C-alpha positions as CSV (number, residue, x, y, z in Angstrom):
1,X,-28.8,-6.1,-16.7
2,X,-30.7,-9.5,-16.1
3,X,-33.2,-9.7,-13.1
4,X,-30.8,-11.2,-10.2
5,X,-28.2,-8.9,-11.3
6,X,-30.6,-5.9,-11.0
7,X,-32.2,-7.0,-7.8
8,X,-28.6,-7.3,-6.1
9,X,-27.7,-4.1,-7.4
10,X,-30.9,-2.7,-5.7
11,X,-30.1,-4.2,-2.5
12,X,-26.1,-3.8,-2.6
13,X,-27.3,0.2,-2.9
14,X,-30.3,0.8,-0.7
15,X,-28.4,1.6,2.6
16,X,-27.0,4.7,0.6
17,X,-30.3,5.9,-1.5
18,X,-31.3,9.1,-1.4
19,X,-34.1,9.3,-3.9
20,X,-34.8,6.7,-6.8
21,X,-33.2,9.6,-9.2
22,X,-29.6,8.8,-8.0
23,X,-29.8,5.0,-7.6
24,X,-31.2,5.3,-11.5
25,X,-28.4,7.3,-12.5
26,X,-25.8,5.1,-10.4
27,X,-27.3,1.8,-11.9
28,X,-27.6,3.5,-15.5
29,X,-31.6,3.1,-15.5
30,X,-34.5,5.3,-15.6
31,X,-36.5,6.4,-12.8
32,X,-39.8,4.3,-13.5
33,X,-37.8,1.1,-13.9
34,X,-36.4,2.0,-10.3
35,X,-39.5,2.8,-9.0
36,X,-41.0,-0.9,-10.9
37,X,-38.2,-2.8,-9.0
38,X,-38.6,-1.0,-5.7
39,X,-42.1,-1.6,-5.5
40,X,-41.9,-5.4,-6.2
41,X,-39.0,-5.8,-3.6
42,X,-41.5,-4.4,-1.4
43,X,-44.1,-6.7,-2.4
44,X,-41.4,-9.4,-2.0
45,X,-40.8,-8.1,1.6
46,X,-37.3,-8.3,0.6
47,X,-37.3,-3.9,1.7
48,X,-39.6,-1.7,3.3
49,X,-39.8,1.5,2.7
50,X,-40.6,4.5,5.6
51,X,-41.9,7.5,4.7
52,X,-41.1,10.9,6.4
53,X,-41.2,14.4,5.2
54,X,-38.6,16.5,4.0
55,X,-40.5,19.5,3.7
56,X,-44.5,19.9,4.1
57,X,-44.7,19.9,0.0
58,X,-42.5,16.5,-0.6
59,X,-42.6,13.3,0.9
60,X,-39.6,11.0,0.5
61,X,-38.9,7.6,1.5
62,X,-35.9,5.9,3.4
63,X,-35.7,2.1,2.2
64,X,-34.6,-0.6,4.8
65,X,-33.2,-3.9,4.0
66,X,-36.1,-6.7,5.9
67,X,-34.3,-9.9,7.2
68,X,-35.4,-11.7,4.3
69,X,-33.9,-9.1,1.9
70,X,-30.1,-9.5,3.5
71,X,-30.6,-13.4,3.1
72,X,-31.7,-12.1,-0.4
73,X,-29.0,-10.2,-0.8
74,X,-26.3,-12.8,0.6
75,X,-27.7,-15.5,-1.6
76,X,-27.6,-13.4,-5.1
77,X,-24.0,-12.8,-4.1
78,X,-23.1,-15.7,-3.6
79,X,-24.8,-16.9,-7.4
80,X,-23.0,-14.1,-8.9
81,X,-19.7,-14.7,-7.1
82,X,-20.0,-18.7,-8.5
83,X,-21.4,-17.2,-12.1
84,X,-18.3,-14.6,-12.3
85,X,-15.7,-17.3,-11.2
86,X,-17.3,-19.7,-14.0
87,X,-17.0,-16.7,-16.6
88,X,-13.3,-16.2,-15.3
89,X,-12.3,-19.5,-15.7
90,X,-13.7,-20.2,-19.0
91,X,-11.7,-16.6,-20.4
92,X,-8.5,-18.3,-18.6
93,X,-9.4,-21.7,-20.8
94,X,-9.9,-19.4,-23.8
95,X,-6.7,-17.4,-23.2
96,X,-4.3,-20.4,-22.7
97,X,-5.6,-22.3,-26.0
98,X,-5.4,-19.2,-27.5
99,X,-1.5,-18.8,-26.8
100,X,-1.0,-22.3,-27.2
101,X,-2.5,-21.9,-31.2
102,X,-0.9,-18.8,-31.6
103,X,2.4,-18.6,-29.5
104,X,4.8,-16.0,-29.2
105,X,2.9,-13.7,-31.8
106,X,0.4,-12.8,-29.1
107,X,2.1,-9.8,-27.7
């Protein structure tokens, strides 16, 4: 997963994040990688972490998008859509070329 795609995935899932482990499972990453990405996004000012106590022995954090985080999420989403459209168009061209080359042999 590319850095921008990873950032976008985290930003898209930040509202539903209950634990770093659940996000790691959702994205197919290690908890350590998710922790690293979250810390980097906090340092960039894209998300903020609010600490609250589930019980007296365990801390839990709620992660929230900042205004800059919302802007970055929109920007990355636009880039992602442009990239995926270009990939789709390339696949369409390849399919058309193969269809012309192989004719009715493709089923």
